[in-house]
Structures are given as C-alpha cells and as structure tokens.
N, CA and C atoms as a LAMMPS dump frame, in Angstrom:
ITEM: TIMESTEP
0
ITEM: NUMBER OF ATOMS
222
ITEM: BOX BOUNDS ff ff ff
-5.0000000000000000e+02 5.0000000000000000e+02
-5.0000000000000000e+02 5.0000000000000000e+02
-5.0000000000000000e+02 5.0000000000000000e+02
ITEM: ATOMS id mol type element x y z
1 1 1 N 430.313 17.974 -468.665
2 1 2 C 431.11 18.795 -467.775
3 1 3 C 431.265 20.178 -468.392
4 2 1 N 431.718 21.112 -467.587
5 2 2 C 432.008 22.462 -468.054
6 2 3 C 433.526 22.659 -468.056
7 3 1 N 433.992 23.582 -468.873
8 3 2 C 435.423 23.868 -468.948
9 3 3 C 435.982 24.18 -467.564
10 4 1 N 435.232 24.901 -466.764
11 4 2 C 435.694 25.298 -465.43
12 4 3 C 435.824 24.12 -464.46
13 5 1 N 435.275 22.95 -464.814
14 5 2 C 435.393 21.757 -463.959
15 5 3 C 436.775 21.117 -464.048
16 6 1 N 437.518 21.415 -465.09
17 6 2 C 438.784 20.736 -465.343
18 6 3 C 439.943 21.412 -464.622
19 7 1 N 440.869 20.571 -464.161
20 7 2 C 442.136 21.027 -463.597
21 7 3 C 443.172 19.954 -463.896
22 8 1 N 444.426 20.307 -463.851
23 8 2 C 445.497 19.353 -464.147
24 8 3 C 445.424 18.197 -463.15
25 9 1 N 445.574 16.982 -463.676
26 9 2 C 445.526 15.694 -462.964
27 9 3 C 444.117 15.203 -462.665
28 10 1 N 443.071 15.943 -463.038
29 10 2 C 441.703 15.469 -462.866
30 10 3 C 441.477 14.281 -463.798
31 11 1 N 440.916 13.206 -463.277
32 11 2 C 440.57 12.057 -464.111
33 11 3 C 439.097 12.142 -464.463
34 12 1 N 438.782 11.83 -465.724
35 12 2 C 437.414 11.914 -466.22
36 12 3 C 437.184 10.851 -467.274
37 13 1 N 435.918 10.613 -467.581
38 13 2 C 435.53 9.638 -468.601
39 13 3 C 435.087 10.359 -469.861
40 14 1 N 435.431 9.777 -470.999
41 14 2 C 434.933 10.256 -472.284
42 14 3 C 435.055 9.125 -473.29
43 15 1 N 434.009 8.898 -474.039
44 15 2 C 434.009 7.877 -475.091
45 15 3 C 434.353 6.49 -474.539
46 16 1 N 433.892 6.206 -473.328
47 16 2 C 434.118 4.897 -472.73
48 16 3 C 435.518 4.661 -472.205
49 17 1 N 436.331 5.703 -472.111
50 17 2 C 437.707 5.563 -471.638
51 17 3 C 437.962 6.523 -470.482
52 18 1 N 438.984 6.18 -469.694
53 18 2 C 439.406 7.023 -468.588
54 18 3 C 440.566 7.898 -469.043
55 19 1 N 440.494 9.195 -468.74
56 19 2 C 441.487 10.177 -469.161
57 19 3 C 442.013 10.946 -467.962
58 20 1 N 443.225 11.506 -468.09
59 20 2 C 443.783 12.402 -467.076
60 20 3 C 444.135 13.728 -467.737
61 21 1 N 443.612 14.806 -467.175
62 21 2 C 443.863 16.144 -467.698
63 21 3 C 445.326 16.517 -467.474
64 22 1 N 445.991 16.984 -468.537
65 22 2 C 447.391 17.387 -468.438
66 22 3 C 447.582 18.883 -468.64
67 23 1 N 446.568 19.569 -469.169
68 23 2 C 446.656 21.015 -469.364
69 23 3 C 445.256 21.574 -469.6
70 24 1 N 445.052 22.797 -469.162
71 24 2 C 443.78 23.481 -469.372
72 24 3 C 444.084 24.806 -470.052
73 25 1 N 443.569 24.953 -471.266
74 25 2 C 443.74 26.204 -471.993
75 25 3 C 442.538 27.105 -471.789
76 26 1 N 442.501 28.195 -472.523
77 26 2 C 441.385 29.123 -472.363
78 26 3 C 440.075 28.557 -472.914
79 27 1 N 440.158 27.664 -473.918
80 27 2 C 438.94 27.07 -474.485
81 27 3 C 439.038 25.569 -474.672
82 28 1 N 440.183 24.969 -474.41
83 28 2 C 440.373 23.532 -474.629
84 28 3 C 440.95 22.878 -473.38
85 29 1 N 440.906 21.554 -473.392
86 29 2 C 441.522 20.74 -472.351
87 29 3 C 442.395 19.725 -473.062
88 30 1 N 443.566 19.433 -472.505
89 30 2 C 444.463 18.425 -473.058
90 30 3 C 444.554 17.289 -472.046
91 31 1 N 444.525 16.042 -472.549
92 31 2 C 444.521 14.899 -471.637
93 31 3 C 445.215 13.699 -472.266
94 32 1 N 445.622 12.764 -471.394
95 32 2 C 446.158 11.482 -471.847
96 32 3 C 445.152 10.394 -471.489
97 33 1 N 445.088 9.365 -472.322
98 33 2 C 444.168 8.26 -472.091
99 33 3 C 444.832 7.247 -471.161
100 34 1 N 444.187 6.985 -470.033
101 34 2 C 444.711 6.025 -469.074
102 34 3 C 444.269 4.603 -469.39
103 35 1 N 443.204 4.449 -470.134
104 35 2 C 442.644 3.126 -470.409
105 35 3 C 443.506 2.28 -471.329
106 36 1 N 444.342 2.897 -472.127
107 36 2 C 445.093 2.156 -473.145
108 36 3 C 446.331 1.442 -472.622
109 37 1 N 446.877 1.831 -471.47
110 37 2 C 448.122 1.239 -470.974
111 37 3 C 448.053 0.975 -469.477
112 38 1 N 446.96 0.426 -469.021
113 38 2 C 446.789 0.193 -467.589
114 38 3 C 447.807 -0.796 -467.026
115 39 1 N 448.381 -1.645 -467.887
116 39 2 C 449.343 -2.637 -467.422
117 39 3 C 450.711 -2.036 -467.098
118 40 1 N 450.987 -0.817 -467.559
119 40 2 C 452.289 -0.196 -467.322
120 40 3 C 452.109 1.284 -466.982
121 41 1 N 451.978 1.62 -465.707
122 41 2 C 451.713 3.005 -465.311
123 41 3 C 452.859 3.975 -465.615
124 42 1 N 454.039 3.473 -465.969
125 42 2 C 455.142 4.386 -466.296
126 42 3 C 454.854 5.184 -467.561
127 43 1 N 453.905 4.732 -468.362
128 43 2 C 453.529 5.472 -469.567
129 43 3 C 452.934 6.834 -469.212
130 44 1 N 452.442 6.972 -467.978
131 44 2 C 451.754 8.189 -467.569
132 44 3 C 452.639 9.15 -466.79
133 45 1 N 453.932 8.84 -466.669
134 45 2 C 454.868 9.758 -466.02
135 45 3 C 455.214 10.869 -467.003
136 46 1 N 455.178 12.076 -466.56
137 46 2 C 455.524 13.167 -467.444
138 46 3 C 455.139 14.481 -466.824
139 47 1 N 455.198 15.544 -467.562
140 47 2 C 455.535 15.601 -468.98
141 47 3 C 457.046 15.516 -469.218
142 48 1 N 457.448 15.141 -470.387
143 48 2 C 456.647 14.622 -471.507
144 48 3 C 456.15 13.209 -471.206
145 49 1 N 455.037 12.861 -471.825
146 49 2 C 454.409 11.566 -471.611
147 49 3 C 454.777 10.603 -472.731
148 50 1 N 454.734 9.302 -472.394
149 50 2 C 454.997 8.278 -473.408
150 50 3 C 453.779 8.011 -474.278
151 51 1 N 452.635 8.514 -473.871
152 51 2 C 451.403 8.391 -474.665
153 51 3 C 451.058 9.755 -475.249
154 52 1 N 450.298 9.749 -476.301
155 52 2 C 449.917 10.995 -476.964
156 52 3 C 448.928 11.781 -476.118
157 53 1 N 449.104 13.075 -476.083
158 53 2 C 448.128 13.957 -475.46
159 53 3 C 447.081 14.296 -476.522
160 54 1 N 445.822 14.296 -476.103
161 54 2 C 444.72 14.595 -477.004
162 54 3 C 444.058 15.904 -476.585
163 55 1 N 443.584 16.642 -477.579
164 55 2 C 442.925 17.917 -477.325
165 55 3 C 441.417 17.716 -477.307
166 56 1 N 440.757 18.244 -476.276
167 56 2 C 439.306 18.216 -476.151
168 56 3 C 438.813 19.645 -476.34
169 57 1 N 437.972 19.849 -477.356
170 57 2 C 437.434 21.193 -477.596
171 57 3 C 436.078 21.332 -476.898
172 58 1 N 435.395 22.437 -477.158
173 58 2 C 434.13 22.725 -476.48
174 58 3 C 433.099 21.617 -476.677
175 59 1 N 433.05 21.033 -477.874
176 59 2 C 432.088 19.971 -478.156
177 59 3 C 432.429 18.691 -477.402
178 60 1 N 433.723 18.406 -477.246
179 60 2 C 434.148 17.204 -476.526
180 60 3 C 433.927 17.341 -475.03
181 61 1 N 434.208 18.518 -474.504
182 61 2 C 434.154 18.747 -473.061
183 61 3 C 432.751 18.483 -472.502
184 62 1 N 431.715 18.87 -473.22
185 62 2 C 430.352 18.742 -472.687
186 62 3 C 429.891 17.293 -472.542
187 63 1 N 430.532 16.355 -473.238
188 63 2 C 430.135 14.949 -473.109
189 63 3 C 431.009 14.179 -472.112
190 64 1 N 431.986 14.834 -471.511
191 64 2 C 432.84 14.205 -470.506
192 64 3 C 432.08 14.096 -469.184
193 65 1 N 432.44 13.076 -468.407
194 65 2 C 431.82 12.876 -467.097
195 65 3 C 432.896 12.533 -466.076
196 66 1 N 432.601 12.798 -464.816
197 66 2 C 433.5 12.388 -463.742
198 66 3 C 433.269 10.917 -463.454
199 67 1 N 434.326 10.181 -463.071
200 67 2 C 434.135 8.769 -462.715
201 67 3 C 433.195 8.639 -461.523
202 68 1 N 432.434 7.579 -461.513
203 68 2 C 431.527 7.331 -460.398
204 68 3 C 432.329 6.908 -459.181
205 69 1 N 432.008 7.46 -458.037
206 69 2 C 432.654 7.059 -456.787
207 69 3 C 432.169 5.667 -456.428
208 70 1 N 433.068 4.831 -455.913
209 70 2 C 432.62 3.489 -455.518
210 70 3 C 431.611 3.593 -454.37
211 71 1 N 430.689 2.666 -454.37
212 71 2 C 429.689 2.649 -453.3
213 71 3 C 430.353 2.287 -451.986
214 72 1 N 429.928 2.933 -450.934
215 72 2 C 430.456 2.645 -449.609
216 72 3 C 429.809 1.413 -449.018
217 73 1 N 430.172 1.094 -447.793
218 73 2 C 429.561 -0.079 -447.153
219 73 3 C 428.063 0.13 -446.944
220 74 1 N 427.297 -0.943 -446.957
221 74 2 C 425.837 -0.813 -446.806
222 74 3 C 425.435 -0.317 -445.446
C-alpha cells in the first residue's frame, strides 16, 4: 500500500493480522491490532484504546494490504 491509501478507521492486513488505522502522520501510520482480541470488541473503543497502538513506518506500510472482499454469489 501507499501512505496516501490510509485513513482513520481503515482496516488492513499486515504480518498475517488485521489492523485498524487510528492516525495518519506525515510519514507514518498508527494502528491497533484487531486480531488479538476478537472475542471482546470493547478493546477497540477509543481513543484511548485498551490495546497498544503500533507505529508503521515507510518500510512497514509498503507490505500492508487491504482485506480481500468476500466473493459474491455465483
């Protein structure tokens, strides 16, 4: 992905996990991992969040992908 693809609340994949963007800086993206607490969605209410926000720099951003849309009916 490119830095310009990110916006707050965008969900994306990185390192086999699902993330939600919580902030977009001039060169970085900040996100929370949704994969770690799927059993309790209250962890994702915020800010402030009950889970740690992680910083994605230029090297991290390029390996991120958008989730695949589910296939529609045949």
